[in-house]
C-alpha positions in Angstrom: 106.0 45.4 81.4 109.8 45.6 82.0 111.3 42.9 84.0 113.2 44.3 87.2 114.3 43.0 90.3 112.4 44.0 93.1 115.2 45.3 95.1 116.4 47.4 92.2 113.1 48.6 91.7 113.1 49.7 95.6 116.7 51.2 95.4 115.7 53.3 92.3 112.4 54.8 94.0 114.4 55.6 97.0 117.1 57.5 95.1 114.8 59.3 93.2 112.4 60.3 96.5 115.9 61.6 98.2 117.0 63.4 95.4 113.4 64.9 94.9 113.5 65.8 98.9 116.8 67.4 98.6 115.8 69.6 95.7 112.3 70.7 97.3 114.2 71.6 100.6 117.4 73.2 99.2 117.4 74.1 95.8 113.9 74.7 94.6 114.3 78.4 95.0 118.2 78.9 95.4 119.0 81.9 94.0 122.4 82.3 92.0 124.9 84.8 92.0 124.4 87.9 89.8 124.8 86.9 86.0 126.6 88.9 83.5 125.2 89.6 79.9 128.9 89.9 78.5 129.4 87.6 75.5 125.7 86.9 75.1 126.1 87.7 71.2 128.8 85.0 71.3 126.6 82.5 72.6 124.1 83.3 69.9 126.6 82.5 67.1 127.7 79.3 68.9 124.5 78.2 68.6 123.3 79.6 65.3 126.7 77.9 63.7 126.0 74.5 65.3 122.6 73.9 63.9 123.0 75.7 60.8 126.0 73.7 59.7 124.3 70.7 60.8 121.0 71.6 58.8 123.1 72.4 55.4 126.3 70.3 55.4 126.4 67.8 57.9 126.1 64.1 56.2 125.9 61.3 58.8 126.7 58.2 58.0 123.7 55.5 57.8 125.3 52.4 57.9 126.4 52.3 61.5 128.8 49.4 61.1 130.6 51.4 58.5 130.9 54.4 61.1 132.3 51.6 63.6 134.6 50.0 61.5 135.9 53.2 58.9 136.2 55.7 61.8 135.0 59.3 61.9 134.0 60.9 58.4 135.0 64.6 57.6 131.4 65.5 58.8 131.9 63.7 62.2 135.0 65.5 62.6 133.9 69.0 61.5 131.1 68.3 64.3 133.7 67.4 67.0 135.8 70.7 66.2 132.8 72.8 66.7 131.6 70.9 69.9 135.4 71.4 71.1 135.1 75.2 70.6 131.7 75.6 72.1 133.3 73.6 74.8 135.8 76.0 75.5 133.1 79.0 75.3 131.1 77.0 77.7 133.7 76.3 80.2 134.9 80.2 79.7 131.4 81.2 80.8 131.4 79.0 84.1 134.8 79.8 85.0 134.8 83.5 84.6 131.4 83.4 86.7 129.3 84.8 83.6 127.1 81.6 84.2 127.7 80.5 87.8 127.3 77.0 88.6 124.8 77.8 91.2 122.7 79.4 88.7 122.3 76.1 86.8 121.1 73.9 89.5 118.4 76.2 91.1 114.7 75.4 90.3 113.9 73.2 87.4 117.6 73.6 86.1 118.7 71.3 88.7 117.0 68.4 87.0 118.5 69.4 83.9 122.0 69.0 85.4 120.7 65.6 87.3 119.6 64.5 83.7 123.1 65.7 82.0 125.1 63.7 84.9 122.7 60.4 84.5 123.2 60.4 81.1 127.0 60.8 81.4 126.8 57.9 84.0 124.8 55.7 81.7 128.5 55.5 79.4 129.1 52.6 82.0 126.9 50.2 81.0 126.3 52.0 77.2 126.0 49.5 74.2 128.2 52.6 72.5 130.3 54.0 75.0 132.3 56.5 73.2 129.0 58.0 71.5 127.2 58.2 74.8 130.2 60.0 76.3 130.6 62.4 73.5 126.7 63.3 73.1 126.3 63.6 77.1 129.2 66.1 77.0 127.6 68.0 74.1 124.1 68.0 75.9 126.1 69.8 79.0 127.8 72.4 76.8 124.7 73.6 75.2 122.8 73.6 78.5 125.4 76.3 79.7 125.2 78.1 76.7 121.1 78.3 76.2 121.4 79.2 80.0 123.4 82.3 79.1 121.2 83.1 76.3 118.4 83.3 78.8 120.1 84.8 81.8 119.5 88.5 81.1 116.6 90.4 79.1 113.3 89.3 78.7 112.8 85.5 78.3 109.8 85.8 76.2 111.7 87.8 73.6 114.8 85.3 73.3 112.2 82.4 73.2 110.7 84.4 70.0 114.2 84.6 68.4 115.1 81.1 69.0 111.9 79.8 67.5 112.2 82.1 64.5 115.5 81.1 63.7 114.7 77.5 64.1 112.0 77.7 61.4 113.9 79.8 58.9 116.6 77.1 59.4 114.4 74.4 58.5 112.9 76.4 55.4 116.3 77.4 53.9 117.7 74.0 52.8 114.7 73.0 50.5 114.7 76.2 49.2 118.2 76.7 48.6 119.1 73.1 47.6 115.8 71.8 46.3 113.7 68.8 47.2 114.6 65.1 46.6 116.0 62.0 48.0 119.2 63.4 47.6 118.7 66.0 49.9 116.2 64.3 52.4 113.4 66.5 51.8 110.1 65.3 50.4 108.1 67.5 47.8 104.2 66.9 48.0 103.3 68.8 45.0 101.5 71.1 47.2 101.7 73.9 49.5 100.6 72.0 52.5 103.3 69.4 52.9 105.6 71.0 50.4 108.6 70.9 53.0 107.4 67.8 55.0 109.4 68.0 58.2 108.3 66.7 61.7 111.1 68.7 63.7 110.6 71.8 61.9 106.6 71.5 62.1 107.0 71.6 65.9 109.2 74.6 65.8 106.5 76.3 63.6 104.1 75.1 65.9 106.2 76.8 68.9 106.8 79.9 67.0 102.9 80.3 66.0 102.2 80.1 70.2 104.9 82.8 70.8 103.7 84.9 67.8 99.7 84.5 69.1 100.9 85.8 72.6 102.9 88.6 71.3 99.3 89.4 69.1 97.1 89.4 72.0 99.1 91.0 74.5 101.2 93.7 72.4 99.2 93.7 69.1 102.0 95.3 67.2 103.1 94.6 63.3 105.6 92.5 64.5 103.1 89.9 65.8 100.8 89.9 63.0 103.9 89.2 60.6 105.2 86.8 62.9 101.8 84.7 63.1 101.4 84.8 59.5 104.7 83.6 58.8 104.3 80.7 61.7 100.9 79.6 59.9 102.5 79.3 56.4 105.6 77.6 57.8 103.1 75.2 59.7 101.2 74.2 56.6 104.6 73.9 54.6 106.1 71.3 57.1 102.8 69.7 57.5 102.7 67.4 60.8 99.5 66.2 61.9 100.9 65.6 65.8 102.0 69.3 65.6 98.5 70.1 64.4 97.0 68.4 67.4 99.4 69.6 69.7 98.6 73.5 68.8 94.9 72.7 68.8 95.2 71.5 72.4 97.5 74.5 73.4 95.6 77.4 72.1 92.5 77.1 74.6 95.1 77.6 77.5 96.8 80.4 75.7 93.3 82.2 75.0 91.8 81.7 78.6 95.0 82.5 80.5 95.3 85.7 78.3 91.9 86.7 78.4 91.5 85.7 82.1 94.6 87.1 83.5 93.4 86.8 87.2 92.4 83.1 87.2 93.2 81.5 90.1 95.6 78.6 90.4 92.7 76.1 90.9 90.9 77.3 87.7 94.2 77.0 85.9 95.0 73.5 87.3 91.5 72.4 86.2 92.1 74.0 82.8 95.2 72.2 82.4 93.6 68.9 83.3 90.9 69.4 81.0 93.2 69.7 78.1 95.3 66.7 78.8 92.1 64.8 79.4 90.8 66.1 75.9 94.4 64.5 74.4 93.6 61.3 76.1 90.2 61.1 74.8 91.3 61.9 71.3 94.0 59.2 71.5 91.5 56.9 73.0 88.8 57.8 69.8 91.6 57.7 67.5 92.5 53.9 68.5 88.8 52.7 68.6 87.1 54.8 66.0 85.2 53.3 63.0 87.5 52.5 59.9 85.5 55.0 57.7 86.3 57.8 60.4 89.8 56.9 60.8 90.2 57.0 56.8 88.0 60.5 57.0 90.4 61.7 59.5 93.6 60.6 57.4 92.3 62.1 54.5 92.1 65.3 55.9 95.6 65.0 57.0 97.2 63.6 53.9 97.4 60.2 55.3 95.7 56.9 54.4 93.9 54.7 57.2 97.2 52.4 57.6 99.3 55.4 58.6 96.7 56.8 60.9 96.5 53.6 62.7 100.2 52.9 62.9 100.7 56.4 63.7 102.8 56.7 60.6 105.0 53.9 61.4 105.5 54.7 64.9 104.0 51.9 66.8 105.9 49.3 65.0 109.3 51.6 65.9 108.1 51.8 69.4 107.2 48.0 69.5 110.8 46.8 68.3 112.8 49.4 70.4 110.8 48.3 73.4 111.4 44.5 73.0 115.3 45.4 72.5 115.4 47.3 76.0 112.4 45.9 78.4 114.9 43.8 80.3 117.6 46.7 81.0 115.9 48.6 83.9 119.1 50.9 83.8 118.9 51.7 80.0 121.1 51.0 77.1 123.1 54.6 77.2 122.6 57.9 76.1 121.5 57.7 72.2 123.5 54.9 71.6 120.5 52.3 71.0 118.7 55.1 68.7 121.8 55.6 66.7 121.7 51.9 66.0 117.7 52.0 64.9 118.8 51.3 61.3 120.7 47.7 62.4 117.6 47.1 65.0 114.4 48.1 62.8 113.7 47.2 59.2 112.7 50.2 57.0 109.8 47.8 55.6 108.4 47.5 58.9 108.4 51.1 59.5 108.0 52.6 55.9 110.7 55.2 56.6 114.2 55.5 57.8 114.1 56.4 61.6 117.1 58.4 63.0 115.6 58.3 66.7 112.9 56.8 68.7 109.9 59.6 67.7 109.0 59.8 71.2 110.9 61.8 74.0 109.9 59.5 76.8 111.2 56.4 74.9 114.5 58.1 74.6 114.7 58.8 78.2 114.0 55.2 78.9 116.4 53.8 76.1 119.0 56.4 77.7 118.8 55.4 81.4 115.8 53.1 81.9 113.9 53.5 85.3 115.9 56.5 86.5 115.9 58.4 83.0 111.8 58.3 83.3 112.0 59.3 86.7 114.3 62.2 86.2 112.5 63.4 83.4 109.1 63.3 85.4 110.3 65.2 88.2 111.8 67.9 85.7 108.4 68.2 84.2 106.5 68.4 87.8 109.2 71.0 88.8 108.9 72.9 85.8 105.0 73.1 86.3 105.5 74.1 90.0 107.7 77.0 89.0 105.5 78.1 85.9 102.6 78.1 88.4 104.3 80.9 90.3 105.0 83.1 87.5 102.9 86.3 87.1 99.5 86.1 84.7 101.5 87.4 81.6 104.4 85.2 81.4 102.2 82.4 82.8 100.1 83.1 80.0 102.7 82.0 77.7 104.8 79.3 79.5 101.8 77.1 80.5 100.6 76.6 76.6 104.2 76.4 75.1 104.7 73.2 77.9 101.5 71.8 77.0 102.4 72.1 73.3 105.9 70.5 73.5 104.7 67.5 76.0 101.9 66.4 73.4 104.3 67.0 70.4 106.9 65.0 72.6 104.9 61.8 72.1 105.9 62.1 68.3 109.0 63.8 68.1 111.4 64.0 70.8 111.9 67.6 72.5 111.4 66.2 76.4 114.1 63.4 77.1 117.6 65.3 76.2 118.0 65.1 72.6 119.6 68.1 71.4 117.4 69.9 69.0 115.6 73.1 68.8 112.9 72.3 71.0 114.8 71.2 73.7 116.9 74.1 73.8 113.9 76.0 74.1 112.7 74.1 77.2 115.9 74.3 78.7 115.5 78.2 78.3 112.0 78.4 79.8 113.3 76.1 82.8 116.2 78.3 83.4 114.4 81.7 83.1 111.4 81.0 85.2 113.6 79.8 87.7 115.1 83.2 88.1 111.5 84.6 88.2 110.8 82.8 91.5 114.3 82.9 92.8 115.1 85.1 96.0 116.2 88.4 95.5 119.8 89.0 94.7 121.6 92.4 96.6 122.6 95.1 94.3 120.7 93.8 91.3 118.2 96.3 90.0 116.2 94.6 87.1 113.7 96.7 85.1 109.9 96.0 85.1 110.0 93.9 81.7 113.3 91.7 83.2 111.0 90.9 86.3 108.0 90.1 84.4 109.9 87.8 81.9 112.4 86.3 84.3 115.4 88.2 83.2 117.7 90.0 84.9 119.5 93.1 84.2 123.3 92.9 83.1 125.4 93.0 85.7 128.8 95.1 85.1 131.7 92.4 85.1 135.2 92.9 85.6 137.1 92.0 82.1 133.5 91.6 80.5 
């Protein structure tokens, strides 16, 4: 257990409780000003350029000492330039009120703002202050831009496009550049796992859920094509955790679509049952007979040692826990994770880890008890928000959040690390908050926009 002074623990608990009370009484259903859809294509371009460039051309310095002693590489400078341009666009959205600040702090979005502010504050005690400041600013910029993407129109369609783009972005590099150590893509010599990638597999799983929801509710040709594409991508990327996450989320999707009038109590029982099933699977995996573990590992393409160590994650988590357990306020956003190659030997893990491979651990490393507390409050707030949606929207939002939460134990999505999954989580948090917000005068959204949390574009001067 972490070592912490009782006075500090009490102060942290009181602070988090106070912030929760303020949110519940003042900001839980606060309605922001009308939003403008002007410039939405620019926001899409900013997101696509940033992540496409990082996928194809970014060359991070693996040696932390070289980065510190030699300064930024050309890739680092290009990244900073792209972030600066994105920051100018985000600032323009806020200043011109196309994305008013009050819209960012309503509903569960309040806790995203709180997380960004906390991560920025963690620079005061960060083990790598410059990196923490830069990454927290980057996170704030893309929170504004992501919210703008989900501000108008049906949010289900935006979620679908974002997931589709992310999966295509994961497939293109191995297809265009080939595979091998120099590209960072492992070829397995078979269709299953040919382009092994945990992050891309998570996005393929998210796309599969969105596509299946479309297939069950619309049944059009696009839904069939998306479902087939997502299944093929899921097999190509091949992540055991993603498979498990999809299997646990699918029952929720089927029940909520097929039984649209399920009561909140029935929905809560179903969610608890799914979470209980996940816990039971984890327990059985840890206490199963060796021959059963070998059989499961063989089906997933892993040996017994890999299953037992969660493919090297357990020694990684133990090492990170040991260097952070006596730091109740964390070590600074992403600072310790960037130093993993200097902290954890590649021999102990079996591969070179670029992050903690656990979103909750990432929050702990970033801001300690406060980080975990804000992340838990965000999760609870998001669940409260989703329960208040209509049946159609709830049928997608609940399975999606369950999927990401389970997958978060292996690949960080909740926790603030900037990747496609966190963009989708932020988008769902923002869009579903507008479903619950009080009506704004003179805003006349279409029926589809109300169903999916969007608002009709409001004419804006100069837009």
